[in-house]
C-alpha positions in Angstrom: 140.7 -132.1 -35.1 142.8 -135.3 -34.6 145.6 -135.4 -32.1 148.8 -137.2 -33.1 151.4 -138.2 -30.6 154.8 -136.8 -31.5 158.3 -138.0 -30.8 158.7 -135.2 -28.3 155.6 -136.5 -26.4 157.1 -140.0 -26.3 160.4 -138.7 -24.9 158.7 -136.4 -22.4 156.4 -139.2 -21.1 159.4 -141.6 -20.8 161.3 -139.0 -18.8 158.3 -138.4 -16.5 157.8 -142.1 -16.0 161.4 -142.5 -15.0 161.2 -139.7 -12.5 158.0 -141.0 -11.1 159.4 -144.5 -10.8 162.6 -143.3 -9.1 160.5 -141.3 -6.6 158.2 -144.3 -5.8 161.1 -146.7 -5.5 162.7 -144.4 -2.9 159.8 -145.4 -0.7 158.1 -142.0 -0.9 154.4 -141.8 -1.7 153.3 -139.8 -4.8 150.4 -137.5 -5.3 149.4 -135.4 -8.4 150.9 -132.3 -6.8 154.2 -134.0 -6.0 154.3 -135.5 -9.5 153.7 -132.1 -11.1 156.3 -130.4 -8.9 159.1 -132.9 -8.9 158.5 -134.8 -12.2 156.9 -132.3 -14.4 154.0 -134.7 -15.0 150.6 -133.1 -15.5 148.8 -136.5 -15.8 150.4 -138.6 -13.0 147.6 -141.2 -13.2 148.4 -141.8 -16.9 152.1 -142.3 -16.1 151.3 -144.6 -13.2 149.0 -146.6 -15.5 151.8 -147.0 -18.0 154.1 -148.2 -15.2 151.5 -150.7 -14.1 151.2 -151.9 -17.7 154.9 -152.5 -17.7 154.5 -154.8 -14.7 155.1 -152.6 -11.7 152.8 -153.2 -8.7 151.7 -149.7 -7.5 149.0 -149.3 -4.9 146.5 -146.4 -5.0 145.2 -145.1 -1.7 143.0 -142.1 -1.0 143.9 -139.5 1.6 141.4 -137.7 3.8 140.8 -135.2 1.0 140.1 -138.0 -1.5 143.3 -137.4 -3.4 145.0 -140.4 -4.9 148.3 -141.4 -3.2 150.5 -143.9 -5.1 152.8 -146.3 -3.4 155.3 -148.6 -5.2 155.2 -152.2 -3.9 157.2 -154.2 -6.5 158.7 -154.2 -9.9 157.9 -156.5 -12.8 157.6 -160.1 -11.8 157.0 -159.1 -8.1 160.6 -158.1 -7.6 161.1 -155.8 -4.6 164.4 -153.9 -4.8 
């Protein structure tokens, strides 16, 4: 079976990315649980990877439990807002 991305997938991922970026830009760290709860994103790491590809500088740290914690440092071109 082949999986094809639909227009709905593209819209949903765009909305998730926007919510994740807004959360990160507010200075708050983001984990998978927070991303799922606040942004509706089941694959936070994928959305973060897409934001990085778009030029955002996002740091990945690991907490004591080994869970990824994402922190936004700068936008495309190194711009800090």
